[in-house]
C-alpha positions as CSV (number, residue, x, y, z in Angstrom):
1,X,-127.8,-102.6,-18.0
2,X,-129.4,-105.2,-20.1
3,X,-133.2,-104.5,-19.2
4,X,-132.5,-100.6,-20.1
5,X,-131.1,-101.7,-23.6
6,X,-133.8,-104.0,-24.3
7,X,-136.4,-101.6,-23.2
8,X,-135.1,-98.8,-25.5
9,X,-134.9,-101.4,-28.2
10,X,-138.8,-102.4,-27.4
11,X,-139.3,-98.7,-27.2
12,X,-137.6,-98.2,-30.7
13,X,-139.9,-100.8,-32.2
14,X,-142.9,-99.5,-30.7
15,X,-142.2,-95.9,-32.2
16,X,-141.2,-97.5,-35.4
17,X,-144.7,-99.5,-35.8
18,X,-146.8,-96.5,-35.0
19,X,-145.0,-94.4,-37.8
20,X,-145.8,-97.7,-40.2
21,X,-149.2,-97.7,-39.1
22,X,-149.6,-94.0,-39.8
23,X,-148.1,-94.1,-43.1
24,X,-150.1,-96.9,-44.0
25,X,-153.3,-95.1,-43.2
26,X,-152.1,-92.0,-45.2
27,X,-151.6,-94.3,-48.1
28,X,-155.0,-95.6,-48.0
29,X,-156.9,-92.5,-47.6
30,X,-154.8,-91.0,-50.4
31,X,-155.3,-93.8,-52.7
32,X,-159.1,-93.6,-52.3
33,X,-158.9,-89.7,-52.5
34,X,-157.1,-90.1,-56.1
35,X,-159.6,-92.7,-57.4
36,X,-162.7,-90.7,-56.3
37,X,-161.5,-87.9,-58.2
38,X,-160.8,-90.1,-61.2
39,X,-164.5,-91.2,-61.0
40,X,-165.5,-88.0,-60.4
41,X,-163.5,-86.4,-63.8
42,X,-164.7,-89.4,-65.6
43,X,-168.4,-89.1,-65.1
44,X,-170.6,-87.8,-68.0
45,X,-173.9,-86.0,-66.7
46,X,-176.3,-85.6,-69.7
47,X,-177.1,-81.9,-70.2
48,X,-181.0,-82.1,-69.9
49,X,-180.5,-84.1,-66.5
50,X,-179.1,-80.5,-65.2
51,X,-181.6,-78.0,-64.5
52,X,-181.3,-75.1,-62.3
């Protein structure tokens, strides 16, 4: 009975670690995306540099 309880606890801890890993990765990706959008919005391109 104790080994089943320990197994369940360890399984739950592994699931929690995986969820936290995904949350951390999503946070980094979204933060990089927002900062890239801010840089693009603040970039000024001279009118004579754009020729079609």
